[in-house]
C-alpha positions as MATLAB code, in Angstrom:
seq = 'XXXXXXXXXXXXXXXXXXXXXXXXXXXXXXXXXXXXXXXXXXXXXXXXXXXXXXXXXXXXXXXXXXXXXXXXXXXXXXXXXXXXXXXXXXXXXXXXXXXXXXXXXXXXXXXXXXXXXXXXXXXXXXXXXXXXXXXXXXXXXXXXXXXXXXXXXXXXXXXXXXXXXXXXXXXXXXXXXXXXXXXXX';
ca = [
      97.315   85.827  -10.710;
      93.795   84.541  -10.087;
      94.512   81.151  -11.395;
      97.515   80.837   -9.039;
      95.272   81.847   -6.010;
      92.625   79.212   -7.282;
      95.339   76.515   -7.579;
      96.825   77.402   -4.033;
      93.476   76.968   -2.582;
      92.918   73.671   -4.196;
      90.026   74.635   -6.563;
      91.876   74.077   -9.880;
      94.705   72.211  -11.471;
      96.889   73.888  -13.950;
      99.091   72.052  -16.474;
     101.211   73.255  -19.496;
      99.856   71.447  -22.641;
     101.698   72.467  -25.881;
     101.892   76.010  -26.278;
      98.956   76.677  -23.941;
      97.781   76.088  -20.305;
      95.196   73.476  -19.466;
      92.949   74.250  -16.579;
      90.426   71.860  -14.786;
      88.558   71.855  -11.642;
      89.363   69.725   -8.712;
      86.919   67.675   -6.802;
      86.879   70.457   -4.242;
      86.497   73.054   -7.077;
      83.402   71.217   -8.450;
      81.878   71.116   -4.986;
      82.470   74.912   -4.535;
      81.098   75.691   -7.819;
      78.051   73.630   -7.389;
      77.321   75.103   -3.969;
      77.754   78.516   -5.480;
      75.655   77.721   -8.381;
      72.851   76.486   -6.136;
      72.990   79.654   -4.054;
      72.908   81.714   -7.133;
      70.063   79.971   -8.726;
      68.030   80.181   -5.391;
      68.646   83.930   -5.176;
      67.789   84.528   -8.923;
      64.541   82.381   -8.579;
      63.589   84.209   -5.373;
      64.061   81.212   -3.117;
      65.794   82.013    0.185;
      68.328   80.162    1.929;
      70.721   81.050    4.445;
      74.533   81.387    5.448;
      75.769   80.453    8.589;
      78.759   82.607    9.965;
      80.962   82.456   13.220;
      83.117   85.437   13.868;
      85.308   86.673   16.749;
      84.165   90.053   18.130;
      86.327   93.104   17.791;
      86.000   96.900   18.277;
      85.913   98.602   15.204;
      86.679  102.209   13.946;
      83.341  103.530   15.025;
      82.238  104.503   11.459;
      79.368  101.973   11.314;
      77.894  103.509   14.573;
      78.087  106.835   13.028;
      76.508  105.882    9.647;
      73.530  103.882   10.931;
      72.649  106.713   13.456;
      72.334  109.303   10.782;
      68.465  110.364   11.121;
      68.418  110.031    7.100;
      68.861  106.372    7.388;
      66.344  105.996   10.147;
      63.119  105.563    8.259;
      64.794  103.735    5.198;
      66.159  101.115    7.738;
      62.818  100.916    9.536;
      60.948  100.512    6.174;
      63.341   97.842    4.688;
      64.240   95.936    7.893;
      61.371   96.443   10.180;
      63.470   98.006   12.807;
      65.810  101.075   13.608;
      69.250  100.004   14.353;
      71.087  100.526   17.558;
      73.968  103.314   16.828;
      76.673  100.932   16.440;
      77.438   97.727   14.645;
      78.986   94.440   15.904;
      82.133   93.565   14.269;
      82.970   90.194   13.597;
      86.371   88.785   12.158;
      85.186   85.419   10.302;
      86.985   82.403   11.697;
      87.564   80.489    8.467;
      88.448   80.901    4.739;
      85.094   79.142    3.568;
      83.114   81.777    5.544;
      85.046   84.686    4.092;
      84.229   83.190    0.630;
      80.518   83.020    1.764;
      80.884   86.707    2.775;
      82.173   87.621   -0.693;
      79.167   85.868   -2.146;
      76.917   88.298   -0.250;
      78.190   91.103   -2.483;
      76.413   89.424   -5.490;
      73.320   88.002   -4.066;
      70.074   89.881   -3.590;
      69.478   91.444   -0.213;
      67.287   94.013    1.221;
      68.019   97.520   -0.056;
      67.983  100.432    2.586;
      67.720  103.739    0.445;
      70.329  106.203    0.623;
      69.666  109.996    1.067;
      71.006  113.230    0.562;
      71.573  116.022    3.241;
      72.928  119.699    2.754;
      76.523  118.582    2.427;
      76.805  115.179    0.852;
      74.991  112.085   -0.533;
      74.768  108.831    1.356;
      74.364  105.708   -0.842;
      72.023  102.708   -0.123;
      73.121   99.770    1.767;
      72.546   96.069    0.965;
      71.530   93.979    3.959;
      70.777   90.487    4.644;
      68.336   89.907    7.658;
      69.835   87.696   10.344;
      69.636   85.955   13.540;
      72.542   86.834   15.776;
      73.742   84.607   18.575;
      70.896   82.264   18.047;
      68.296   84.817   19.231;
      68.690   88.359   18.363;
      67.100   89.984   15.320;
      69.518   91.741   13.163;
      71.004   92.200    9.614;
      74.527   91.610    8.139;
      75.702   94.826    6.114;
      77.036   94.274    2.495;
      78.829   97.777    2.095;
      80.323   98.602   -1.143;
      82.698  101.083    0.517;
      84.256   99.887    3.690;
      87.646  100.180    5.346;
      87.304   96.323    5.929;
      88.086   93.392    3.757;
      85.728   90.379    3.423;
      87.025   88.621    6.523;
      85.035   91.097    8.492;
      81.399   91.117    8.861;
      79.257   94.269   10.266;
      75.996   93.472   11.794;
      73.190   95.676   13.060;
      70.310   95.075   15.279;
      67.601   97.219   17.034;
      69.327   96.452   20.401;
      73.087   96.736   21.567;
      74.293   93.216   20.723;
      77.237   93.386   22.823;
      75.014   93.873   25.853;
      72.163   91.573   24.906;
      74.309   88.659   24.108;
      76.951   89.370   26.603;
      79.798   89.836   24.193;
      83.101   91.302   24.577;
      86.291   91.578   22.085;
      87.661   87.902   21.662;
      84.283   86.148   22.081;
      82.816   84.035   19.201;
      79.380   84.900   17.960;
      77.297   82.972   15.247;
      75.174   84.611   12.725;
      72.668   83.083   10.400;
      72.194   85.452    7.312;
      69.025   84.827    5.174;
      69.441   85.328    1.442;
      67.093   87.221   -0.697;
      64.482   89.550    0.235;
      63.132   87.707    3.338;
      60.145   89.234    4.872;
];
């Protein structure tokens, strides 16, 4: 199934050869693999780079705001990111398949870990974040959440300020985000 997806996206070519199947990377596949290798190598060696994302603003379910406003996350966010987030996330639907692929890569790269906590009723897990600049000027962080209702076409962004107000954004507007790889100070 995955090979079919890779072929449809132009990354590989498949051909039957004798009793087996021959698979080779296309030029586009080689470029993508090389770019991914460079990003992964930089992350593993502690070098930081960045990803550029563009997404369309939309109103989410409200769960992100609920979780980031929990008191148990306040100090861990402050310690890890240097700010306490506004009680809400900026939700962006990424505008291209290449950005969706970049977003997927964040799940495998080193970010800034915000410690989880436990209250009287349940445990809240850690959150991986990537420090970011939102709309070219606002400090923030991209969340790489293991359990979410969204697929990889959606990016959730936090900031110490209400990004919608600070950047004058409304549903349907485009917003650019630069996410920094690694544990950037």
